[in-house]
C-alpha positions as CSV (number, residue, x, y, z in Angstrom):
1,F,0.0,0.0,0.1
2,N,1.7,3.3,-1.1
3,G,4.7,1.3,-2.0
4,I,5.2,0.2,1.7
5,P,4.1,-3.0,3.1
6,A,0.7,-2.9,5.0
7,F,0.0,-5.1,8.1
8,T,-3.2,-6.2,9.7
9,S,-4.1,-7.5,13.3
10,A,-6.0,-10.5,14.6
11,S,-8.5,-7.9,15.5
12,G,-8.9,-6.7,12.1
13,Y,-7.1,-3.3,12.3
14,Y,-4.7,-2.1,9.7
15,L,-1.3,-0.7,10.3
16,F,0.0,1.3,7.1
17,W,1.9,4.5,6.0
18,S,-0.1,7.1,4.3
19,R,1.6,8.8,1.7
20,L,-1.0,11.5,1.7
21,F,-0.5,12.6,5.4
22,A,3.1,11.5,5.8
23,D,2.3,9.4,8.7
24,W,1.7,5.9,10.0
25,K,-1.9,5.0,10.7
26,I,-3.9,2.3,12.5
27,A,-7.6,1.9,10.9
28,E,-10.4,-0.4,10.5
29,R,-9.9,0.0,6.7
30,L,-6.8,0.3,4.3
31,D,-7.7,3.7,3.2
32,E,-5.7,6.8,3.9
33,E,-8.5,9.3,3.3
34,G,-11.0,7.2,5.7
35,L,-11.1,7.6,9.4
36,C,-8.4,6.3,11.5
37,T,-8.1,5.3,15.2
38,A,-4.7,6.5,15.6
39,Y,-1.7,8.1,13.6
40,H,2.0,8.4,14.4
41,D,4.0,11.2,12.7
42,A,7.1,9.4,11.2
43,D,8.7,9.1,7.9
44,S,7.9,5.8,5.8
45,N,11.5,4.5,6.4
46,S,10.9,4.7,10.2
47,P,8.4,1.9,10.9
48,P,7.0,2.1,14.6
49,W,8.0,-1.3,15.4
50,L,11.7,-0.8,14.6
51,R,12.1,1.6,17.7
52,N,13.0,-0.1,20.9
53,A,11.2,2.4,22.9
54,Q,7.4,3.1,23.4
55,T,6.3,5.3,20.3
56,G,4.0,8.4,20.7
57,W,0.9,8.2,18.8
58,S,-2.2,10.4,18.6
59,V,-5.2,8.2,19.4
60,W,-8.9,9.0,18.7
61,T,-10.9,9.5,21.9
62,S,-14.6,9.5,21.1
63,H,-15.9,11.2,24.1
64,L,-13.5,14.1,23.5
65,R,-14.0,13.9,19.8
66,A,-10.5,14.7,19.5
67,F,-7.0,12.9,19.1
68,E,-5.0,12.7,22.3
69,P,-1.4,12.0,22.9
70,C,-0.8,8.2,23.8
71,V,2.0,5.8,24.0
72,L,1.5,2.8,22.2
73,V,3.8,-0.2,21.5
74,V,3.7,-1.6,18.0
75,R,5.5,-5.2,17.8
76,D,6.2,-7.6,15.1
77,Q,4.3,-10.9,15.9
78,D,7.7,-12.6,16.2
79,Q,8.5,-10.0,19.2
80,R,5.9,-11.5,21.6
């Protein structure tokens, strides 16, 4: 997707890099113009799972109707 591998979780969410917004997204659909659950500002060459530390994301909070900073850990399935 956008020339970069996209991934799916067992729960059905996608992790992909958005060329349009130049960020990594977690969403229910593989669509960079659709709604996303979370995003992480980073270059396509800096996938979030390559970082050893926890990574700052902006996560949609429905009761606030806004994205809030949150620390998420994205792991490759082999890192469990």
